Z-matrix of the N, CA and C atoms (Angstrom, degrees):
N
C 1 1.522
C 2 1.450 1 107.61
N 3 1.288 2 119.32 1 132.77
C 4 1.431 3 123.93 2 170.53
C 5 1.505 4 113.04 3 -134.87
N 6 1.285 5 116.18 4 158.54
C 7 1.529 6 124.22 5 -169.37
C 8 1.498 7 105.05 6 -107.16
N 9 1.337 8 115.40 7 138.24
C 10 1.476 9 120.96 8 -179.69
C 11 1.444 10 104.22 9 -143.09
N 12 1.412 11 115.64 10 139.84
C 13 1.475 12 122.11 11 -179.97
C 14 1.474 13 108.53 12 -128.23
N 15 1.322 14 120.53 13 93.24
C 16 1.492 15 122.41 14 173.88
C 17 1.556 16 108.49 15 -88.43
N 18 1.247 17 119.64 16 104.08
C 19 1.494 18 121.03 17 -175.32
C 20 1.517 19 112.34 18 77.58
N 21 1.309 20 119.87 19 -125.24
C 22 1.415 21 124.09 20 179.77
C 23 1.540 22 116.71 21 -105.01
N 24 1.311 23 114.48 22 15.50
C 25 1.476 24 117.89 23 -176.19
C 26 1.523 25 109.03 24 -118.85
N 27 1.364 26 116.47 25 128.20
C 28 1.447 27 118.59 26 175.05
C 29 1.503 28 111.91 27 -87.68
N 30 1.245 29 117.49 28 139.00
C 31 1.404 30 126.76 29 -177.10
C 32 1.603 31 110.63 30 -126.45
N 33 1.312 32 116.80 31 142.09
C 34 1.456 33 117.43 32 175.17
C 35 1.527 34 108.39 33 -118.54
N 36 1.320 35 117.04 34 130.16
C 37 1.452 36 121.56 35 178.32
C 38 1.564 37 106.99 36 -101.60
N 39 1.327 38 114.99 37 128.03
C 40 1.406 39 124.42 38 177.13
C 41 1.535 40 111.59 39 -101.80
N 42 1.265 41 117.53 40 142.27
C 43 1.518 42 115.03 41 179.49
C 44 1.558 43 105.26 42 -124.77
N 45 1.298 44 108.72 43 139.53
C 46 1.545 45 117.03 44 -175.76
C 47 1.519 46 105.84 45 -73.80
N 48 1.313 47 116.74 46 158.17
C 49 1.447 48 120.61 47 173.27
C 50 1.446 49 120.83 48 -46.16
N 51 1.368 50 116.53 49 -33.51
C 52 1.463 51 124.57 50 -179.29
C 53 1.569 52 110.04 51 -80.16
N 54 1.324 53 115.98 52 0.41
C 55 1.522 54 118.95 53 -179.56
C 56 1.503 55 114.70 54 91.49
N 57 1.294 56 120.34 55 -8.94
C 58 1.401 57 122.02 56 176.79
C 59 1.485 58 112.97 57 -77.52
N 60 1.397 59 117.28 58 143.71
C 61 1.431 60 119.97 59 179.16
C 62 1.508 61 111.96 60 -73.23
N 63 1.296 62 117.58 61 127.60
C 64 1.451 63 119.66 62 175.34
C 65 1.541 64 116.71 63 -79.89
N 66 1.330 65 117.59 64 -56.72
C 67 1.405 66 122.39 65 176.65
C 68 1.566 67 107.85 66 169.04
N 69 1.331 68 115.38 67 169.40
C 70 1.440 69 122.84 68 176.69
C 71 1.436 70 112.74 69 -86.10
N 72 1.334 71 119.50 70 145.05
C 73 1.456 72 124.29 71 171.74
C 74 1.511 73 105.22 72 -83.83
N 75 1.334 74 114.56 73 125.92
C 76 1.504 75 119.84 74 -179.77
C 77 1.485 76 111.13 75 -74.87
N 78 1.353 77 115.15 76 162.73
C 79 1.521 78 116.04 77 175.77
C 80 1.547 79 112.78 78 -63.11
N 81 1.296 80 113.49 79 -35.79
C 82 1.508 81 119.43 80 176.41
C 83 1.506 82 111.54 81 -65.53
N 84 1.303 83 120.08 82 -42.17
C 85 1.460 84 125.04 83 175.10
C 86 1.511 85 112.55 84 -60.71
N 87 1.334 86 112.69 85 -43.76
C 88 1.520 87 118.69 86 179.09
C 89 1.537 88 107.73 87 -63.31
N 90 1.274 89 118.69 88 -44.03
C 91 1.403 90 124.89 89 -178.48
C 92 1.496 91 109.25 90 -61.15
N 93 1.340 92 118.26 91 -47.21
C 94 1.451 93 122.43 92 179.22
C 95 1.527 94 110.52 93 -63.27
N 96 1.355 95 116.58 94 -44.02
C 97 1.472 96 119.43 95 177.30
C 98 1.536 97 111.25 96 -55.90
N 99 1.303 98 116.77 97 -48.78
C 100 1.464 99 122.74 98 179.59
C 101 1.484 100 115.04 99 -57.93
N 102 1.406 101 113.74 100 -34.56
C 103 1.479 102 117.64 101 -178.27
C 104 1.533 103 109.32 102 -75.06
N 105 1.297 104 117.11 103 -27.53
C 106 1.531 105 117.69 104 -174.93
C 107 1.462 106 112.54 105 -87.64
N 108 1.379 107 120.62 106 -17.04
C 109 1.382 108 123.47 107 -177.64
C 110 1.495 109 116.18 108 -78.78
N 111 1.321 110 123.29 109 148.13
C 112 1.488 111 122.26 110 170.90
C 113 1.539 112 106.72 111 -59.32
N 114 1.365 113 115.31 112 153.19
C 115 1.480 114 120.82 113 -176.15
C 116 1.593 115 113.86 114 -48.98
N 117 1.352 116 114.72 115 -46.50
C 118 1.463 117 118.79 116 -173.60
C 119 1.588 118 107.99 117 -65.36
N 120 1.336 119 120.18 118 -34.66
C 121 1.422 120 120.25 119 -176.92
C 122 1.520 121 108.14 120 -83.67
N 123 1.397 122 119.18 121 -28.41
C 124 1.431 123 120.98 122 -179.90
C 125 1.495 124 110.31 123 -68.05
N 126 1.325 125 116.53 124 -34.80
C 127 1.485 126 118.41 125 179.15
C 128 1.530 127 108.19 126 -71.45
N 129 1.235 128 120.03 127 -34.50
C 130 1.436 129 124.39 128 -177.59
C 131 1.601 130 106.59 129 -67.93
N 132 1.290 131 115.34 130 -46.84
C 133 1.430 132 122.18 131 -177.64
C 134 1.574 133 110.93 132 -67.64
N 135 1.368 134 117.85 133 -35.08
C 136 1.418 135 121.59 134 179.94
C 137 1.534 136 108.22 135 -67.20
N 138 1.365 137 114.05 136 -38.55
C 139 1.507 138 117.40 137 178.82
C 140 1.512 139 112.09 138 -68.19
N 141 1.378 140 115.10 139 -37.81
C 142 1.398 141 121.79 140 175.70
C 143 1.534 142 115.09 141 -60.51
N 144 1.288 143 111.86 142 -43.66
C 145 1.452 144 119.45 143 178.85
C 146 1.511 145 111.96 144 -66.77
N 147 1.268 146 115.43 145 -40.72
C 148 1.483 147 122.31 146 179.43
C 149 1.523 148 113.14 147 -68.31
N 150 1.284 149 118.31 148 -32.73
C 151 1.425 150 122.77 149 -177.05
C 152 1.513 151 116.52 150 -98.68
N 153 1.317 152 113.52 151 -29.31
C 154 1.488 153 119.30 152 -174.61
C 155 1.485 154 112.93 153 78.20
N 156 1.336 155 119.41 154 14.69
C 157 1.463 156 121.80 155 -175.39
C 158 1.538 157 106.14 156 -77.12
N 159 1.346 158 117.32 157 159.29
C 160 1.407 159 126.04 158 177.33
C 161 1.549 160 106.06 159 -78.22
N 162 1.341 161 116.16 160 160.47
C 163 1.428 162 125.17 161 178.14
C 164 1.611 163 109.70 162 -50.54
N 165 1.267 164 116.74 163 -53.29
C 166 1.473 165 120.19 164 -175.96
C 167 1.535 166 109.89 165 -60.03
N 168 1.331 167 120.73 166 -37.04
C 169 1.403 168 123.03 167 -178.09
C 170 1.577 169 108.72 168 -67.65
N 171 1.294 170 115.38 169 -40.46
C 172 1.481 171 118.37 170 -179.96
C 173 1.500 172 111.76 171 -73.90
N 174 1.335 173 118.42 172 -42.19
C 175 1.490 174 119.19 173 -176.68
C 176 1.594 175 111.07 174 -75.30
N 177 1.286 176 116.47 175 -21.50
C 178 1.523 177 119.17 176 176.85
C 179 1.495 178 114.27 177 -95.19
N 180 1.365 179 118.15 178 2.25
C 181 1.432 180 119.03 179 -179.12
C 182 1.513 181 109.90 180 -64.42
N 183 1.377 182 115.36 181 137.13
C 184 1.445 183 121.13 182 -176.21
C 185 1.576 184 107.51 183 -101.60
N 186 1.402 185 119.85 184 151.47
C 187 1.386 186 122.53 185 176.14
C 188 1.506 187 111.81 186 -60.25
N 189 1.274 188 120.58 187 -25.98
C 190 1.427 189 127.43 188 178.96
C 191 1.587 190 107.33 189 -63.50
N 192 1.271 191 116.54 190 -25.83
C 193 1.485 192 120.92 191 -179.74
C 194 1.537 193 114.09 192 -88.97
N 195 1.313 194 117.89 193 0.25
C 196 1.434 195 124.76 194 -171.09
C 197 1.575 196 108.16 195 -111.36
N 198 1.296 197 118.27 196 123.47
C 199 1.526 198 122.10 197 175.83
C 200 1.568 199 106.16 198 -110.25
N 201 1.349 200 111.35 199 96.53
C 202 1.483 201 117.70 200 178.76
C 203 1.525 202 113.18 201 -63.75
N 204 1.307 203 118.34 202 -32.07
C 205 1.463 204 119.94 203 -178.47
C 206 1.532 205 111.93 204 -66.04
N 207 1.303 206 114.32 205 -39.19
C 208 1.487 207 121.13 206 -177.05
C 209 1.586 208 111.87 207 -95.48
N 210 1.353 209 115.98 208 -5.49
C 211 1.415 210 120.75 209 -176.46
C 212 1.525 211 115.05 210 56.44
N 213 1.321 212 113.02 211 48.20
C 214 1.506 213 118.47 212 179.68
C 215 1.514 214 109.23 213 -145.97
N 216 1.371 215 110.87 214 170.98
C 217 1.446 216 116.91 215 -179.87
C 218 1.564 217 109.50 216 -129.93
N 219 1.246 218 117.95 217 144.17
C 220 1.454 219 122.50 218 171.78
C 221 1.518 220 109.39 219 -94.54
N 222 1.340 221 116.23 220 107.80
C 223 1.400 222 123.14 221 -173.39
C 224 1.515 223 112.18 222 -102.14
N 225 1.312 224 120.70 223 27.39
C 226 1.434 225 124.07 224 -177.15
C 227 1.468 226 109.15 225 -83.08
N 228 1.366 227 112.68 226 102.51
C 229 1.477 228 121.18 227 178.40
C 230 1.456 229 111.45 228 -98.39
């Protein structure tokens, strides 16, 4: 999965296991997905969409890597 922003719209590109591009997740699809998820998962997915990080990078993020005062994360692995 990778993140792409042409203009003011965020897009997510998914890749099939065989390496072929499947398609982009539209803004409307992302909104619908976020509406359907429980709050704790919606926040995680929103962060994932905003950063383009992989699932493992998001789920293994430590609080020591988060700066709440500056609203940023240190993702130096």
